[in-house]
Jmol script that loads the backbone (N, CA, C; Angstrom):
load data "model"
ATOM      1  N   MET A   1       7.488 -24.694   5.958  1.00  0.00           N
ATOM      2  CA  MET A   1       6.184 -24.123   5.698  1.00  0.00           C
ATOM      3  C   MET A   1       5.826 -23.169   6.833  1.00  0.00           C
ATOM      4  N   LEU A   2       5.353 -22.002   6.468  1.00  0.00           N
ATOM      5  CA  LEU A   2       4.924 -21.019   7.444  1.00  0.00           C
ATOM      6  C   LEU A   2       3.453 -21.228   7.747  1.00  0.00           C
ATOM      7  N   SER A   3       3.086 -21.080   9.019  1.00  0.00           N
ATOM      8  CA  SER A   3       1.660 -21.151   9.349  1.00  0.00           C
ATOM      9  C   SER A   3       1.343 -20.061  10.355  1.00  0.00           C
ATOM     10  N   PHE A   4       0.185 -19.458  10.186  1.00  0.00           N
ATOM     11  CA  PHE A   4      -0.258 -18.364  11.036  1.00  0.00           C
ATOM     12  C   PHE A   4      -1.709 -18.586  11.404  1.00  0.00           C
ATOM     13  N   PRO A   5      -2.156 -17.992  12.526  1.00  0.00           N
ATOM     14  CA  PRO A   5      -3.569 -18.089  12.880  1.00  0.00           C
ATOM     15  C   PRO A   5      -4.447 -17.406  11.834  1.00  0.00           C
ATOM     16  N   VAL A   6      -5.659 -17.865  11.689  1.00  0.00           N
ATOM     17  CA  VAL A   6      -6.577 -17.305  10.704  1.00  0.00           C
ATOM     18  C   VAL A   6      -6.873 -15.835  11.006  1.00  0.00           C
ATOM     19  N   ALA A   7      -6.880 -15.451  12.275  1.00  0.00           N
ATOM     20  CA  ALA A   7      -7.232 -14.082  12.670  1.00  0.00           C
ATOM     21  C   ALA A   7      -6.140 -13.055  12.352  1.00  0.00           C
ATOM     22  N   ILE A   8      -4.972 -13.501  11.950  1.00  0.00           N
ATOM     23  CA  ILE A   8      -3.875 -12.567  11.669  1.00  0.00           C
ATOM     24  C   ILE A   8      -4.197 -11.747  10.417  1.00  0.00           C
ATOM     25  N   LYS A   9      -3.821 -10.479  10.442  1.00  0.00           N
ATOM     26  CA  LYS A   9      -4.030  -9.606   9.286  1.00  0.00           C
ATOM     27  C   LYS A   9      -2.720  -9.456   8.521  1.00  0.00           C
ATOM     28  N   VAL A  10      -2.847  -9.176   7.248  1.00  0.00           N
ATOM     29  CA  VAL A  10      -1.700  -8.927   6.384  1.00  0.00           C
ATOM     30  C   VAL A  10      -1.809  -7.481   5.913  1.00  0.00           C
ATOM     31  N   TYR A  11      -0.787  -6.679   6.179  1.00  0.00           N
ATOM     32  CA  TYR A  11      -0.751  -5.282   5.743  1.00  0.00           C
ATOM     33  C   TYR A  11       0.301  -5.147   4.654  1.00  0.00           C
ATOM     34  N   LEU A  12      -0.125  -4.721   3.472  1.00  0.00           N
ATOM     35  CA  LEU A  12       0.800  -4.474   2.375  1.00  0.00           C
ATOM     36  C   LEU A  12       1.152  -2.996   2.364  1.00  0.00           C
ATOM     37  N   CYS A  13       2.433  -2.683   2.401  1.00  0.00           N
ATOM     38  CA  CYS A  13       2.875  -1.305   2.233  1.00  0.00           C
ATOM     39  C   CYS A  13       2.879  -1.045   0.735  1.00  0.00           C
ATOM     40  N   THR A  14       1.976  -0.190   0.269  1.00  0.00           N
ATOM     41  CA  THR A  14       1.832   0.021  -1.172  1.00  0.00           C
ATOM     42  C   THR A  14       2.753   1.109  -1.703  1.00  0.00           C
ATOM     43  N   VAL A  15       3.685   1.553  -0.877  1.00  0.00           N
ATOM     44  CA  VAL A  15       4.721   2.503  -1.281  1.00  0.00           C
ATOM     45  C   VAL A  15       6.013   1.706  -1.412  1.00  0.00           C
ATOM     46  N   PRO A  16       6.768   1.831  -2.506  1.00  0.00           N
ATOM     47  CA  PRO A  16       8.015   1.069  -2.647  1.00  0.00           C
ATOM     48  C   PRO A  16       8.965   1.320  -1.471  1.00  0.00           C
ATOM     49  N   CYS A  17       9.654   0.269  -1.059  1.00  0.00           N
ATOM     50  CA  CYS A  17      10.505   0.314   0.127  1.00  0.00           C
ATOM     51  C   CYS A  17      11.968   0.054  -0.253  1.00  0.00           C
ATOM     52  N   ASP A  18      12.864   0.732   0.428  1.00  0.00           N
ATOM     53  CA  ASP A  18      14.298   0.490   0.288  1.00  0.00           C
ATOM     54  C   ASP A  18      14.611  -0.812   1.020  1.00  0.00           C
ATOM     55  N   MET A  19      15.055  -1.823   0.315  1.00  0.00           N
ATOM     56  CA  MET A  19      15.293  -3.136   0.916  1.00  0.00           C
ATOM     57  C   MET A  19      16.521  -3.175   1.831  1.00  0.00           C
ATOM     58  N   ARG A  20      17.256  -2.064   1.937  1.00  0.00           N
ATOM     59  CA  ARG A  20      18.345  -2.006   2.923  1.00  0.00           C
ATOM     60  C   ARG A  20      17.793  -1.808   4.329  1.00  0.00           C
ATOM     61  N   ARG A  21      16.520  -1.435   4.429  1.00  0.00           N
ATOM     62  CA  ARG A  21      15.903  -1.268   5.752  1.00  0.00           C
ATOM     63  C   ARG A  21      15.809  -2.628   6.448  1.00  0.00           C
ATOM     64  N   SER A  22      15.983  -2.583   7.758  1.00  0.00           N
ATOM     65  CA  SER A  22      15.873  -3.805   8.548  1.00  0.00           C
ATOM     66  C   SER A  22      14.776  -3.624   9.585  1.00  0.00           C
ATOM     67  N   PHE A  23      14.910  -4.234  10.742  1.00  0.00           N
ATOM     68  CA  PHE A  23      13.859  -4.255  11.753  1.00  0.00           C
ATOM     69  C   PHE A  23      13.348  -2.857  12.114  1.00  0.00           C
ATOM     70  N   ASP A  24      14.245  -1.969  12.501  1.00  0.00           N
ATOM     71  CA  ASP A  24      13.835  -0.641  12.963  1.00  0.00           C
ATOM     72  C   ASP A  24      13.260   0.212  11.835  1.00  0.00           C
ATOM     73  N   GLY A  25      13.903   0.191  10.675  1.00  0.00           N
ATOM     74  CA  GLY A  25      13.413   0.982   9.546  1.00  0.00           C
ATOM     75  C   GLY A  25      12.059   0.517   9.043  1.00  0.00           C
ATOM     76  N   LEU A  26      11.867  -0.798   8.982  1.00  0.00           N
ATOM     77  CA  LEU A  26      10.580  -1.327   8.524  1.00  0.00           C
ATOM     78  C   LEU A  26       9.483  -1.098   9.557  1.00  0.00           C
ATOM     79  N   SER A  27       9.822  -1.205  10.844  1.00  0.00           N
ATOM     80  CA  SER A  27       8.793  -0.944  11.865  1.00  0.00           C
ATOM     81  C   SER A  27       8.402   0.532  11.866  1.00  0.00           C
ATOM     82  N   MET A  28       9.368   1.422  11.567  1.00  0.00           N
ATOM     83  CA  MET A  28       9.053   2.843  11.448  1.00  0.00           C
ATOM     84  C   MET A  28       8.116   3.083  10.257  1.00  0.00           C
ATOM     85  N   MET A  29       8.354   2.397   9.143  1.00  0.00           N
ATOM     86  CA  MET A  29       7.460   2.511   7.989  1.00  0.00           C
ATOM     87  C   MET A  29       6.064   1.976   8.321  1.00  0.00           C
ATOM     88  N   ALA A  30       6.013   0.920   9.127  1.00  0.00           N
ATOM     89  CA  ALA A  30       4.711   0.380   9.530  1.00  0.00           C
ATOM     90  C   ALA A  30       3.916   1.424  10.305  1.00  0.00           C
ATOM     91  N   GLU A  31       4.572   2.140  11.190  1.00  0.00           N
ATOM     92  CA  GLU A  31       3.894   3.169  11.974  1.00  0.00           C
ATOM     93  C   GLU A  31       3.467   4.363  11.134  1.00  0.00           C
ATOM     94  N   HIS A  32       4.379   4.878  10.298  1.00  0.00           N
ATOM     95  CA  HIS A  32       4.145   6.146   9.614  1.00  0.00           C
ATOM     96  C   HIS A  32       3.541   6.028   8.218  1.00  0.00           C
ATOM     97  N   VAL A  33       3.787   4.935   7.513  1.00  0.00           N
ATOM     98  CA  VAL A  33       3.250   4.780   6.154  1.00  0.00           C
ATOM     99  C   VAL A  33       1.996   3.903   6.174  1.00  0.00           C
ATOM    100  N   ILE A  34       2.115   2.727   6.772  1.00  0.00           N
ATOM    101  CA  ILE A  34       0.967   1.822   6.844  1.00  0.00           C
ATOM    102  C   ILE A  34      -0.019   2.286   7.922  1.00  0.00           C
ATOM    103  N   ARG A  35       0.483   2.983   8.909  1.00  0.00           N
ATOM    104  CA  ARG A  35      -0.315   3.491  10.043  1.00  0.00           C
ATOM    105  C   ARG A  35      -0.942   2.369  10.855  1.00  0.00           C
ATOM    106  N   CYS A  36      -0.084   1.412  11.244  1.00  0.00           N
ATOM    107  CA  CYS A  36      -0.539   0.352  12.131  1.00  0.00           C
ATOM    108  C   CYS A  36       0.526   0.124  13.192  1.00  0.00           C
ATOM    109  N   ASN A  37       0.145  -0.544  14.250  1.00  0.00           N
ATOM    110  CA  ASN A  37       1.066  -0.847  15.335  1.00  0.00           C
ATOM    111  C   ASN A  37       1.961  -2.007  14.913  1.00  0.00           C
ATOM    112  N   PRO A  38       3.277  -1.785  14.783  1.00  0.00           N
ATOM    113  CA  PRO A  38       4.144  -2.874  14.329  1.00  0.00           C
ATOM    114  C   PRO A  38       4.265  -4.008  15.343  1.00  0.00           C
ATOM    115  N   PHE A  39       3.874  -3.772  16.601  1.00  0.00           N
ATOM    116  CA  PHE A  39       3.939  -4.802  17.632  1.00  0.00           C
ATOM    117  C   PHE A  39       2.633  -5.594  17.737  1.00  0.00           C
ATOM    118  N   SER A  40       1.732  -5.430  16.779  1.00  0.00           N
ATOM    119  CA  SER A  40       0.419  -6.069  16.827  1.00  0.00           C
ATOM    120  C   SER A  40       0.474  -7.575  16.555  1.00  0.00           C
ATOM    121  N   GLY A  41       1.566  -8.055  15.963  1.00  0.00           N
ATOM    122  CA  GLY A  41       1.661  -9.467  15.614  1.00  0.00           C
ATOM    123  C   GLY A  41       1.159  -9.781  14.217  1.00  0.00           C
ATOM    124  N   HIS A  42       0.695  -8.763  13.500  1.00  0.00           N
ATOM    125  CA  HIS A  42       0.231  -8.968  12.133  1.00  0.00           C
ATOM    126  C   HIS A  42       1.423  -8.968  11.171  1.00  0.00           C
ATOM    127  N   LEU A  43       1.212  -9.455   9.962  1.00  0.00           N
ATOM    128  CA  LEU A  43       2.270  -9.506   8.950  1.00  0.00           C
ATOM    129  C   LEU A  43       2.319  -8.177   8.209  1.00  0.00           C
ATOM    130  N   LEU A  44       3.511  -7.617   8.095  1.00  0.00           N
ATOM    131  CA  LEU A  44       3.735  -6.348   7.405  1.00  0.00           C
ATOM    132  C   LEU A  44       4.596  -6.647   6.189  1.00  0.00           C
ATOM    133  N   VAL A  45       4.056  -6.429   5.004  1.00  0.00           N
ATOM    134  CA  VAL A  45       4.716  -6.829   3.756  1.00  0.00           C
ATOM    135  C   VAL A  45       5.212  -5.588   3.022  1.00  0.00           C
ATOM    136  N   PHE A  46       6.499  -5.619   2.637  1.00  0.00           N
ATOM    137  CA  PHE A  46       7.150  -4.509   1.942  1.00  0.00           C
ATOM    138  C   PHE A  46       7.788  -5.040   0.662  1.00  0.00           C
ATOM    139  N   CYS A  47       7.768  -4.215  -0.387  1.00  0.00           N
ATOM    140  CA  CYS A  47       8.348  -4.607  -1.672  1.00  0.00           C
ATOM    141  C   CYS A  47       9.180  -3.449  -2.216  1.00  0.00           C
ATOM    142  N   ASN A  48      10.221  -3.766  -2.983  1.00  0.00           N
ATOM    143  CA  ASN A  48      11.037  -2.708  -3.576  1.00  0.00           C
ATOM    144  C   ASN A  48      10.413  -2.209  -4.879  1.00  0.00           C
ATOM    145  N   ARG A  49      10.953  -1.111  -5.411  1.00  0.00           N
ATOM    146  CA  ARG A  49      10.401  -0.479  -6.612  1.00  0.00           C
ATOM    147  C   ARG A  49      10.444  -1.415  -7.832  1.00  0.00           C
ATOM    148  N   ARG A  50      11.493  -2.221  -7.957  1.00  0.00           N
ATOM    149  CA  ARG A  50      11.606  -3.136  -9.103  1.00  0.00           C
ATOM    150  C   ARG A  50      10.725  -4.377  -8.939  1.00  0.00           C
ATOM    151  N   THR A  51      10.120  -4.551  -7.788  1.00  0.00           N
ATOM    152  CA  THR A  51       9.228  -5.667  -7.426  1.00  0.00           C
ATOM    153  C   THR A  51       9.871  -7.048  -7.580  1.00  0.00           C
ATOM    154  N   ASP A  52      11.176  -7.114  -7.355  1.00  0.00           N
ATOM    155  CA  ASP A  52      11.831  -8.416  -7.369  1.00  0.00           C
ATOM    156  C   ASP A  52      12.274  -8.846  -5.971  1.00  0.00           C
ATOM    157  N   ARG A  53      12.011  -8.006  -4.957  1.00  0.00           N
ATOM    158  CA  ARG A  53      12.376  -8.328  -3.585  1.00  0.00           C
ATOM    159  C   ARG A  53      11.204  -8.005  -2.666  1.00  0.00           C
ATOM    160  N   LEU A  54      11.022  -8.864  -1.675  1.00  0.00           N
ATOM    161  CA  LEU A  54       9.893  -8.736  -0.769  1.00  0.00           C
ATOM    162  C   LEU A  54      10.369  -9.050   0.645  1.00  0.00           C
ATOM    163  N   LYS A  55       9.963  -8.213   1.614  1.00  0.00           N
ATOM    164  CA  LYS A  55      10.256  -8.480   3.022  1.00  0.00           C
ATOM    165  C   LYS A  55       8.954  -8.522   3.796  1.00  0.00           C
ATOM    166  N   ILE A  56       8.886  -9.453   4.730  1.00  0.00           N
ATOM    167  CA  ILE A  56       7.736  -9.575   5.613  1.00  0.00           C
ATOM    168  C   ILE A  56       8.242  -9.427   7.039  1.00  0.00           C
ATOM    169  N   LEU A  57       7.737  -8.420   7.736  1.00  0.00           N
ATOM    170  CA  LEU A  57       8.121  -8.155   9.117  1.00  0.00           C
ATOM    171  C   LEU A  57       7.019  -8.671  10.031  1.00  0.00           C
ATOM    172  N   TYR A  58       7.409  -9.305  11.136  1.00  0.00           N
ATOM    173  CA  TYR A  58       6.458  -9.919  12.042  1.00  0.00           C
ATOM    174  C   TYR A  58       6.979  -9.814  13.468  1.00  0.00           C
ATOM    175  N   TRP A  59       6.140  -9.353  14.400  1.00  0.00           N
ATOM    176  CA  TRP A  59       6.498  -9.316  15.826  1.00  0.00           C
ATOM    177  C   TRP A  59       5.944 -10.577  16.478  1.00  0.00           C
ATOM    178  N   ASP A  60       6.822 -11.361  17.099  1.00  0.00           N
ATOM    179  CA  ASP A  60       6.429 -12.641  17.674  1.00  0.00           C
ATOM    180  C   ASP A  60       6.542 -12.623  19.199  1.00  0.00           C
ATOM    181  N   CYS A  61       5.941 -11.669  19.851  1.00  0.00           N
ATOM    182  CA  CYS A  61       5.850 -11.469  21.304  1.00  0.00           C
ATOM    183  C   CYS A  61       7.194 -11.464  22.050  1.00  0.00           C
ATOM    184  N   ASP A  62       8.269 -11.942  21.467  1.00  0.00           N
ATOM    185  CA  ASP A  62       9.567 -11.827  22.133  1.00  0.00           C
ATOM    186  C   ASP A  62      10.643 -11.258  21.216  1.00  0.00           C
ATOM    187  N   GLY A  63      10.278 -10.883  19.997  1.00  0.00           N
ATOM    188  CA  GLY A  63      11.248 -10.283  19.087  1.00  0.00           C
ATOM    189  C   GLY A  63      10.741 -10.231  17.663  1.00  0.00           C
ATOM    190  N   TRP A  64      11.510  -9.550  16.821  1.00  0.00           N
ATOM    191  CA  TRP A  64      11.167  -9.372  15.417  1.00  0.00           C
ATOM    192  C   TRP A  64      11.611 -10.570  14.599  1.00  0.00           C
ATOM    193  N   ALA A  65      10.886 -10.817  13.529  1.00  0.00           N
ATOM    194  CA  ALA A  65      11.297 -11.791  12.516  1.00  0.00           C
ATOM    195  C   ALA A  65      11.106 -11.132  11.151  1.00  0.00           C
ATOM    196  N   ILE A  66      12.046 -11.380  10.255  1.00  0.00           N
ATOM    197  CA  ILE A  66      11.933 -10.890   8.880  1.00  0.00           C
ATOM    198  C   ILE A  66      12.107 -12.075   7.941  1.00  0.00           C
ATOM    199  N   TRP A  67      11.182 -12.178   6.989  1.00  0.00           N
ATOM    200  CA  TRP A  67      11.345 -13.122   5.890  1.00  0.00           C
ATOM    201  C   TRP A  67      11.648 -12.294   4.656  1.00  0.00           C
ATOM    202  N   TYR A  68      12.644 -12.741   3.899  1.00  0.00           N
ATOM    203  CA  TYR A  68      13.115 -11.977   2.742  1.00  0.00           C
ATOM    204  C   TYR A  68      13.126 -12.882   1.524  1.00  0.00           C
ATOM    205  N   LYS A  69      12.531 -12.425   0.447  1.00  0.00           N
ATOM    206  CA  LYS A  69      12.498 -13.199  -0.792  1.00  0.00           C
ATOM    207  C   LYS A  69      13.039 -12.342  -1.926  1.00  0.00           C
ATOM    208  N   ARG A  70      14.038 -12.860  -2.651  1.00  0.00           N
ATOM    209  CA  ARG A  70      14.587 -12.184  -3.825  1.00  0.00           C
ATOM    210  C   ARG A  70      14.397 -13.102  -5.024  1.00  0.00           C
ATOM    211  N   LEU A  71      13.687 -12.599  -6.026  1.00  0.00           N
ATOM    212  CA  LEU A  71      13.465 -13.388  -7.228  1.00  0.00           C
ATOM    213  C   LEU A  71      14.665 -13.267  -8.156  1.00  0.00           C
ATOM    214  N   GLU A  72      15.106 -14.374  -8.683  1.00  0.00           N
ATOM    215  CA  GLU A  72      16.214 -14.357  -9.641  1.00  0.00           C
ATOM    216  C   GLU A  72      15.731 -13.967 -11.024  1.00  0.00           C
ATOM    217  N   ALA A  73      14.474 -14.251 -11.327  1.00  0.00           N
ATOM    218  CA  ALA A  73      13.873 -13.872 -12.615  1.00  0.00           C
ATOM    219  C   ALA A  73      12.421 -13.514 -12.371  1.00  0.00           C
ATOM    220  N   GLY A  74      11.926 -12.533 -13.091  1.00  0.00           N
ATOM    221  CA  GLY A  74      10.538 -12.134 -12.962  1.00  0.00           C
ATOM    222  C   GLY A  74      10.313 -11.136 -11.835  1.00  0.00           C
ATOM    223  N   THR A  75       9.060 -10.805 -11.599  1.00  0.00           N
ATOM    224  CA  THR A  75       8.703  -9.835 -10.577  1.00  0.00           C
ATOM    225  C   THR A  75       7.432 -10.275  -9.857  1.00  0.00           C
ATOM    226  N   PHE A  76       7.222  -9.738  -8.647  1.00  0.00           N
ATOM    227  CA  PHE A  76       5.970  -9.944  -7.931  1.00  0.00           C
ATOM    228  C   PHE A  76       4.903  -9.047  -8.546  1.00  0.00           C
ATOM    229  N   GLN A  77       3.669  -9.453  -8.460  1.00  0.00           N
ATOM    230  CA  GLN A  77       2.554  -8.616  -8.893  1.00  0.00           C
ATOM    231  C   GLN A  77       2.116  -7.819  -7.668  1.00  0.00           C
ATOM    232  N   PHE A  78       2.807  -6.736  -7.390  1.00  0.00           N
ATOM    233  CA  PHE A  78       2.590  -5.984  -6.160  1.00  0.00           C
ATOM    234  C   PHE A  78       1.712  -4.767  -6.422  1.00  0.00           C
ATOM    235  N   PRO A  79       0.690  -4.534  -5.592  1.00  0.00           N
ATOM    236  CA  PRO A  79      -0.267  -3.443  -5.823  1.00  0.00           C
ATOM    237  C   PRO A  79       0.207  -2.094  -5.284  1.00  0.00           C
ATOM    238  N   PHE A  80       1.146  -1.433  -5.958  1.00  0.00           N
ATOM    239  CA  PHE A  80       1.603  -0.115  -5.518  1.00  0.00           C
ATOM    240  C   PHE A  80       0.507   0.928  -5.725  1.00  0.00           C
ATOM    241  N   SER A  81       0.424   1.893  -4.806  1.00  0.00           N
ATOM    242  CA  SER A  81      -0.499   3.015  -4.930  1.00  0.00           C
ATOM    243  C   SER A  81      -0.024   4.127  -4.005  1.00  0.00           C
ATOM    244  N   ASP A  82      -0.683   5.279  -4.064  1.00  0.00           N
ATOM    245  CA  ASP A  82      -0.322   6.400  -3.203  1.00  0.00           C
ATOM    246  C   ASP A  82      -0.957   6.310  -1.823  1.00  0.00           C
ATOM    247  N   VAL A  83      -1.862   5.365  -1.632  1.00  0.00           N
ATOM    248  CA  VAL A  83      -2.596   5.262  -0.368  1.00  0.00           C
ATOM    249  C   VAL A  83      -1.678   4.889   0.788  1.00  0.00           C
ATOM    250  N   GLY A  84      -0.707   4.017   0.576  1.00  0.00           N
ATOM    251  CA  GLY A  84       0.235   3.626   1.612  1.00  0.00           C
ATOM    252  C   GLY A  84      -0.026   2.258   2.203  1.00  0.00           C
ATOM    253  N   THR A  85      -1.274   1.794   2.171  1.00  0.00           N
ATOM    254  CA  THR A  85      -1.546   0.490   2.764  1.00  0.00           C
ATOM    255  C   THR A  85      -2.724  -0.212   2.094  1.00  0.00           C
ATOM    256  N   ASN A  86      -2.693  -1.505   2.193  1.00  0.00           N
ATOM    257  CA  ASN A  86      -3.779  -2.362   1.766  1.00  0.00           C
ATOM    258  C   ASN A  86      -3.783  -3.501   2.766  1.00  0.00           C
ATOM    259  N   SER A  87      -4.895  -3.798   3.391  1.00  0.00           N
ATOM    260  CA  SER A  87      -4.901  -4.845   4.410  1.00  0.00           C
ATOM    261  C   SER A  87      -6.048  -5.814   4.196  1.00  0.00           C
ATOM    262  N   PHE A  88      -5.855  -7.045   4.698  1.00  0.00           N
ATOM    263  CA  PHE A  88      -6.874  -8.067   4.649  1.00  0.00           C
ATOM    264  C   PHE A  88      -6.519  -9.149   5.638  1.00  0.00           C
ATOM    265  N   ARG A  89      -7.478 -10.029   5.914  1.00  0.00           N
ATOM    266  CA  ARG A  89      -7.232 -11.121   6.849  1.00  0.00           C
ATOM    267  C   ARG A  89      -6.429 -12.217   6.159  1.00  0.00           C
ATOM    268  N   TRP A  90      -5.732 -13.012   6.961  1.00  0.00           N
ATOM    269  CA  TRP A  90      -4.905 -14.104   6.465  1.00  0.00           C
ATOM    270  C   TRP A  90      -5.709 -15.074   5.603  1.00  0.00           C
ATOM    271  N   ASP A  91      -6.938 -15.401   6.015  1.00  0.00           N
ATOM    272  CA  ASP A  91      -7.728 -16.374   5.260  1.00  0.00           C
ATOM    273  C   ASP A  91      -8.231 -15.831   3.925  1.00  0.00           C
ATOM    274  N   GLN A  92      -8.128 -14.507   3.699  1.00  0.00           N
ATOM    275  CA  GLN A  92      -8.506 -13.907   2.417  1.00  0.00           C
ATOM    276  C   GLN A  92      -7.309 -13.769   1.481  1.00  0.00           C
ATOM    277  N   LEU A  93      -6.129 -14.127   1.959  1.00  0.00           N
ATOM    278  CA  LEU A  93      -4.901 -13.872   1.209  1.00  0.00           C
ATOM    279  C   LEU A  93      -4.917 -14.490  -0.180  1.00  0.00           C
ATOM    280  N   GLY A  94      -5.294 -15.753  -0.293  1.00  0.00           N
ATOM    281  CA  GLY A  94      -5.288 -16.412  -1.596  1.00  0.00           C
ATOM    282  C   GLY A  94      -6.250 -15.800  -2.589  1.00  0.00           C
ATOM    283  N   THR A  95      -7.390 -15.287  -2.096  1.00  0.00           N
ATOM    284  CA  THR A  95      -8.358 -14.693  -3.003  1.00  0.00           C
ATOM    285  C   THR A  95      -7.968 -13.280  -3.392  1.00  0.00           C
ATOM    286  N   LYS A  96      -7.231 -12.574  -2.524  1.00  0.00           N
ATOM    287  CA  LYS A  96      -6.811 -11.200  -2.822  1.00  0.00           C
ATOM    288  C   LYS A  96      -5.613 -11.182  -3.775  1.00  0.00           C
ATOM    289  N   ASN A  97      -4.621 -12.030  -3.531  1.00  0.00           N
ATOM    290  CA  ASN A  97      -3.435 -12.044  -4.363  1.00  0.00           C
ATOM    291  C   ASN A  97      -2.780 -13.424  -4.302  1.00  0.00           C
ATOM    292  N   PRO A  98      -3.094 -14.318  -5.230  1.00  0.00           N
ATOM    293  CA  PRO A  98      -2.583 -15.682  -5.187  1.00  0.00           C
ATOM    294  C   PRO A  98      -1.059 -15.786  -5.205  1.00  0.00           C
ATOM    295  N   CYS A  99      -0.348 -14.798  -5.756  1.00  0.00           N
ATOM    296  CA  CYS A  99       1.112 -14.916  -5.806  1.00  0.00           C
ATOM    297  C   CYS A  99       1.702 -14.848  -4.408  1.00  0.00           C
ATOM    298  N   PHE A 100       1.070 -14.119  -3.470  1.00  0.00           N
ATOM    299  CA  PHE A 100       1.572 -14.074  -2.099  1.00  0.00           C
ATOM    300  C   PHE A 100       1.202 -15.337  -1.336  1.00  0.00           C
ATOM    301  N   MET A 101       0.070 -15.952  -1.671  1.00  0.00           N
ATOM    302  CA  MET A 101      -0.321 -17.186  -1.008  1.00  0.00           C
ATOM    303  C   MET A 101       0.734 -18.258  -1.244  1.00  0.00           C
ATOM    304  N   GLY A 102       1.287 -18.314  -2.456  1.00  0.00           N
ATOM    305  CA  GLY A 102       2.344 -19.272  -2.738  1.00  0.00           C
ATOM    306  C   GLY A 102       3.571 -19.035  -1.881  1.00  0.00           C
ATOM    307  N   LEU A 103       3.918 -17.796  -1.652  1.00  0.00           N
ATOM    308  CA  LEU A 103       5.074 -17.472  -0.816  1.00  0.00           C
ATOM    309  C   LEU A 103       4.828 -17.878   0.623  1.00  0.00           C
ATOM    310  N   PHE A 104       3.662 -17.526   1.164  1.00  0.00           N
ATOM    311  CA  PHE A 104       3.373 -17.801   2.561  1.00  0.00           C
ATOM    312  C   PHE A 104       3.158 -19.271   2.842  1.00  0.00           C
ATOM    313  N   SER A 105       2.658 -20.022   1.894  1.00  0.00           N
ATOM    314  CA  SER A 105       2.372 -21.430   2.144  1.00  0.00           C
ATOM    315  C   SER A 105       3.584 -22.320   1.920  1.00  0.00           C
ATOM    316  N   GLY A 106       4.723 -21.737   1.573  1.00  0.00           N
ATOM    317  CA  GLY A 106       5.935 -22.515   1.412  1.00  0.00           C
ATOM    318  C   GLY A 106       6.088 -23.122   0.036  1.00  0.00           C
ATOM    319  N   VAL A 107       5.212 -22.791  -0.891  1.00  0.00           N
ATOM    320  CA  VAL A 107       5.319 -23.304  -2.260  1.00  0.00           C
ATOM    321  C   VAL A 107       6.492 -22.609  -2.930  1.00  0.00           C
ATOM    322  N   SER A 108       7.392 -23.373  -3.513  1.00  0.00           N
ATOM    323  CA  SER A 108       8.584 -22.776  -4.103  1.00  0.00           C
ATOM    324  C   SER A 108       8.285 -22.014  -5.390  1.00  0.00           C
ATOM    325  N   GLY A 109       7.250 -22.378  -6.116  1.00  0.00           N
ATOM    326  CA  GLY A 109       6.952 -21.732  -7.395  1.00  0.00           C
ATOM    327  C   GLY A 109       6.007 -20.569  -7.246  1.00  0.00           C
ATOM    328  N   VAL A 110       6.477 -19.445  -6.795  1.00  0.00           N
ATOM    329  CA  VAL A 110       5.642 -18.263  -6.663  1.00  0.00           C
ATOM    330  C   VAL A 110       5.311 -17.749  -8.068  1.00  0.00           C
ATOM    331  N   ARG A 111       4.042 -17.453  -8.318  1.00  0.00           N
ATOM    332  CA  ARG A 111       3.641 -16.971  -9.633  1.00  0.00           C
ATOM    333  C   ARG A 111       4.230 -15.584  -9.851  1.00  0.00           C
ATOM    334  N   THR A 112       4.992 -15.419 -10.892  1.00  0.00           N
ATOM    335  CA  THR A 112       5.669 -14.163 -11.178  1.00  0.00           C
ATOM    336  C   THR A 112       5.441 -13.787 -12.624  1.00  0.00           C
ATOM    337  N   ILE A 113       5.836 -12.588 -12.962  1.00  0.00           N
ATOM    338  CA  ILE A 113       5.813 -12.142 -14.343  1.00  0.00           C
ATOM    339  C   ILE A 113       7.249 -12.235 -14.847  1.00  0.00           C
ATOM    340  N   GLU A 114       7.463 -12.961 -15.913  1.00  0.00           N
ATOM    341  CA  GLU A 114       8.801 -13.119 -16.460  1.00  0.00           C
ATOM    342  C   GLU A 114       9.269 -11.810 -17.098  1.00  0.00           C
ATOM    343  N   SER A 115      10.498 -11.412 -16.787  1.00  0.00           N
ATOM    344  CA  SER A 115      11.048 -10.207 -17.398  1.00  0.00           C
ATOM    345  C   SER A 115      11.699 -10.569 -18.719  1.00  0.00           C
ATOM    346  N   SER A 116      11.673  -9.633 -19.651  1.00  0.00           N
ATOM    347  CA  SER A 116      12.232  -9.937 -20.980  1.00  0.00           C
ATOM    348  C   SER A 116      13.639  -9.425 -21.124  1.00  0.00           C
TER     349      SER A 116
END
end "model"
wireframe off; spacefill off
backbone 0.3
color backbone group
C-alpha cells in the first residue's frame, strides 16, 4: 500500500505520453508540459494515448521513483486535454477521480472501462 502526506499534490499530464520515457524524459515533461518542478516531491502522473498504461513519477529527496501500471483489459478514465496539466491535493484525489484513488491506495481492482 502506498501512503503519502496529505499536503502532497498530484499533477496529471493531460497530454498523452510515450511510455518508453523513463526518469529523465518524464522529468523533462514535468518541467515543460506540466510546468512544475519535478524535484518538488509531488506526484506526477502520465498516461499513454491508448489509456491502458500509467506512470507516476516521484522525487523522494534522494532519488527518483516510478510506479508503472499496465492494464490487461480496459482503460483508465484519463482526462486528456490541450491544457497540459490538471492538479489537485492528495486528499481531493478520490473526489476528483475515483479510479486513481484505487491505484494509489493499493486496491487491486482499479475501476476501468472494459474494451470490446
